[in-house]
C-alpha positions as CSV (number, residue, x, y, z in Angstrom):
1,M,0.0,0.0,0.0
2,E,1.4,3.4,-1.0
3,S,2.0,5.8,1.9
4,T,2.2,9.6,2.1
5,F,3.5,12.1,4.6
6,C,0.9,14.5,5.9
7,W,0.0,16.7,8.9
8,L,-2.5,15.9,11.7
9,L,-3.8,18.7,13.9
10,T,-5.1,17.7,17.3
11,D,-6.4,19.4,20.4
12,A,-4.2,20.2,23.4
13,L,-4.8,16.7,24.7
14,G,-3.6,15.1,21.5
15,Q,-7.1,14.1,20.4
16,S,-9.0,14.4,17.2
17,C,-12.6,13.5,16.2
18,V,-13.8,11.4,13.4
19,R,-17.2,11.8,11.6
20,T,-18.8,9.1,13.7
21,G,-18.2,11.3,16.8
22,R,-15.5,9.1,18.2
23,W,-12.5,10.8,19.8
24,L,-9.1,9.4,19.1
25,R,-6.0,9.8,21.3
26,W,-2.7,10.1,19.4
27,S,0.9,9.8,20.5
28,T,4.3,9.0,18.8
29,G,3.9,6.0,16.6
30,E,0.2,5.7,17.2
31,T,-1.8,4.0,14.4
32,H,-5.6,4.0,13.9
33,A,-7.3,2.1,11.1
34,F,-11.0,2.2,10.1
35,W,-13.4,0.6,7.7
36,L,-16.4,2.9,7.7
37,T,-14.8,6.2,8.6
38,S,-11.6,8.1,8.2
39,V,-9.2,10.5,9.7
40,T,-8.8,14.1,8.1
41,G,-5.7,16.1,8.0
42,Y,-3.5,18.3,5.8
43,Y,-1.3,17.6,2.8
44,C,0.8,20.8,2.3
45,D,4.4,21.9,2.4
46,S,4.0,24.4,5.3
47,R,3.7,23.4,8.9
48,H,2.1,26.8,9.5
49,L,-0.9,26.3,7.2
50,P,-2.8,23.8,9.4
51,Y,-2.8,26.3,12.2
52,L,-3.9,29.1,9.9
53,L,-6.8,27.0,8.6
54,D,-7.7,25.5,12.0
55,P,-10.5,28.2,12.5
56,L,-12.3,26.9,9.5
57,Y,-12.1,23.2,10.3
58,E,-11.2,21.5,13.6
59,R,-11.1,24.8,15.7
60,H,-8.8,23.3,18.3
61,G,-7.5,26.7,19.2
62,P,-4.0,28.1,20.0
63,G,-3.3,24.9,22.0
64,A,-3.4,22.7,19.0
65,R,-0.7,20.2,18.5
66,L,0.8,19.2,15.1
67,W,1.9,15.7,14.1
68,L,3.9,14.6,11.2
69,S,2.0,11.5,9.9
70,E,2.1,8.7,7.5
71,V,-1.2,7.7,5.8
72,G,-2.2,5.0,3.4
73,D,-4.6,5.4,0.5
74,M,-5.3,9.0,1.1
75,R,-8.2,10.8,-0.6
76,H,-8.1,14.6,-1.4
77,V,-11.0,16.5,0.2
78,D,-9.9,19.8,-1.3
79,A,-6.7,21.5,-2.2
80,V,-5.0,21.0,1.1
81,R,-7.2,18.6,3.1
82,I,-7.0,14.9,2.9
83,E,-8.5,11.9,4.5
84,S,-7.4,8.3,5.1
85,R,-8.7,5.2,6.8
86,L,-5.1,4.2,7.9
87,W,-3.2,6.9,9.8
88,T,0.1,6.7,11.8
89,T,1.5,9.7,13.8
90,L,5.3,9.6,13.4
91,H,6.2,12.4,15.9
92,E,4.9,15.7,17.3
93,C,6.2,18.9,15.9
94,A,6.9,22.0,17.9
95,R,4.1,24.5,17.9
96,P,5.2,27.6,15.8
97,A,6.2,30.5,18.1
98,W,3.7,32.9,16.4
99,V,0.6,30.8,17.5
100,G,-1.1,32.4,20.4
101,S,1.6,35.1,20.6
102,D,1.2,38.9,20.0
103,A,1.9,38.3,16.3
104,D,-0.9,35.7,15.9
105,A,-3.5,38.2,14.6
106,R,-1.1,39.9,12.2
107,V,0.1,36.6,10.8
108,R,-3.5,35.5,10.0
109,L,-4.4,38.8,8.5
110,R,-1.3,39.0,6.4
111,F,-2.0,35.5,5.2
112,A,-5.4,36.5,4.0
113,L,-4.2,39.7,2.4
114,L,-1.3,37.9,0.5
115,A,-3.8,35.3,-0.8
116,A,-6.2,37.8,-2.0
117,S,-3.3,39.7,-3.8
118,V,-2.0,36.6,-5.5
119,A,-5.5,35.7,-6.7
120,Q,-5.8,39.1,-8.5
121,P,-2.2,40.0,-9.3
122,K,-3.0,42.8,-11.7
123,S,-5.4,44.5,-9.3
124,G,-4.1,47.8,-7.7
125,L,-6.5,47.2,-4.8
126,T,-5.0,43.9,-3.7
127,N,-1.5,45.3,-4.1
128,V,-2.6,48.0,-1.6
129,L,-4.0,45.4,0.8
130,S,-1.0,43.2,0.7
131,A,1.3,46.1,1.6
132,V,-0.7,47.7,4.4
133,S,1.0,47.7,7.8
134,L,-0.9,45.6,10.4
135,H,0.9,47.1,13.5
136,D,-1.9,49.7,13.7
137,L,-5.1,47.7,13.1
138,Q,-7.4,50.8,13.2
139,D,-5.3,52.5,10.4
140,A,-5.1,49.2,8.5
141,A,-8.9,48.8,8.5
142,A,-9.5,52.5,7.5
143,R,-7.0,52.1,4.6
144,S,-8.5,48.8,3.4
145,D,-12.1,50.0,3.7
146,R,-11.2,53.1,1.6
147,A,-9.3,51.1,-1.0
148,C,-12.3,48.6,-1.3
149,A,-14.8,51.4,-1.6
150,A,-12.9,53.0,-4.4
151,A,-12.4,49.7,-6.3
152,R,-16.0,48.7,-5.8
153,R,-17.1,51.6,-7.9
154,G,-15.5,50.1,-10.9
155,A,-16.4,46.4,-10.6
156,P,-17.5,43.9,-8.0
157,L,-14.9,42.8,-5.7
158,P,-13.6,39.1,-5.5
159,Q,-14.9,37.2,-2.5
160,S,-11.3,36.6,-1.3
161,T,-10.7,40.4,-1.2
162,C,-13.9,41.1,0.5
163,L,-13.2,38.5,3.2
164,A,-9.6,39.7,3.8
165,A,-10.8,43.3,4.2
166,S,-13.6,42.1,6.5
167,A,-11.0,40.2,8.6
168,V,-8.9,43.3,9.1
169,R,-12.0,45.3,10.0
170,S,-13.1,42.6,12.5
171,A,-9.7,42.5,14.1
172,A,-9.6,46.3,14.4
173,T,-13.1,46.2,16.1
174,L,-12.0,43.6,18.6
175,A,-8.7,45.4,19.4
176,A,-10.7,48.5,20.2
177,D,-13.3,46.7,22.3
178,E,-12.6,43.2,23.5
179,S,-16.2,42.7,24.5
180,A,-17.4,43.3,20.9
181,A,-19.4,40.7,19.2
182,A,-16.6,40.4,16.6
183,G,-14.7,38.3,19.2
184,L,-17.5,36.0,20.3
185,A,-18.7,34.3,17.1
186,L,-16.6,31.1,17.1
187,R,-15.3,28.6,19.6
188,Q,-11.6,29.1,20.4
189,Y,-11.1,31.8,17.7
190,P,-12.3,35.3,17.1
191,L,-14.3,36.0,13.9
192,Y,-11.4,37.6,12.1
193,A,-9.5,34.3,12.3
194,W,-12.3,32.5,10.4
195,S,-12.6,35.3,7.9
196,A,-8.9,35.3,7.2
197,G,-8.8,31.5,6.7
198,M,-11.8,31.7,4.5
199,A,-10.4,34.6,2.4
200,A,-7.2,32.4,1.7
201,V,-9.2,29.3,0.7
202,C,-11.5,31.3,-1.5
203,A,-8.5,32.7,-3.4
204,C,-7.9,29.3,-4.9
205,V,-4.0,29.6,-4.9
206,D,-1.1,27.7,-3.6
207,L,-1.3,28.6,0.2
208,S,1.9,27.0,1.5
209,P,4.4,29.6,0.3
210,L,1.9,32.4,1.4
211,A,1.6,30.9,4.9
212,D,5.4,30.9,5.3
213,E,5.7,34.4,3.8
214,A,3.0,35.7,6.3
215,V,4.8,34.2,9.2
216,R,8.2,35.6,8.0
217,R,6.7,39.2,7.5
218,E,4.9,39.4,10.8
219,S,6.9,37.3,13.2
220,G,10.4,37.4,11.6
221,S,10.9,33.6,11.2
222,I,9.3,30.6,9.7
223,G,11.1,28.0,11.7
224,T,12.3,24.6,10.4
225,P,11.5,23.3,7.0
226,A,8.2,21.5,6.6
227,W,9.4,17.9,6.4
228,A,12.2,18.4,8.9
229,P,10.2,19.9,11.8
230,E,11.4,20.5,15.3
231,V,10.4,17.5,17.3
232,V,8.7,17.8,20.7
233,T,10.5,15.4,23.1
234,V,9.1,14.3,26.5
């Protein structure tokens, strides 16, 4: 049986849930095999991408744990998500330093803005959005809103661009008022994290290099290469 290396994202306890509602516990060298259901994970070159897309799918939160895994007979669910009935976790990978840090929001927003820009490479609007500074979210939201309003007068905006701008606006709202509804919409994550992930997925572009670039620009480092990750030792 042909096998492939993939990523599995679990909760802080090292657990994941399959479609039957059963919770699985994972550890180094753990194998789970099924006949009627499957385990879902990520097939991508960036170890940052599963964390960036977590608000859309598992929603494990900042405490999520990442495992380099070997799977058999995988099936693609979409561009980066895969599922398999035979899954083995080889070892746990160190959580990227940006996750849950002060840079977390900026990395997620930059990821969305870069994806929207790549999806519309000849658009002046997306070039503006990809270059806007995220260290002042109020200013970033005002700039993105003005740019979107100006561009909208000429033609409808792509969904990825609308979602990216919405993510920045939501993050600015939450930064100004932590009790705002913008921060209460999702389990484990504020609304802007969902909007940022959805903007990237809707862009329909290769997300792995954009994930690494967002981390590099907003946190200063992308860490170890994808298939040679830092290993968590006990």
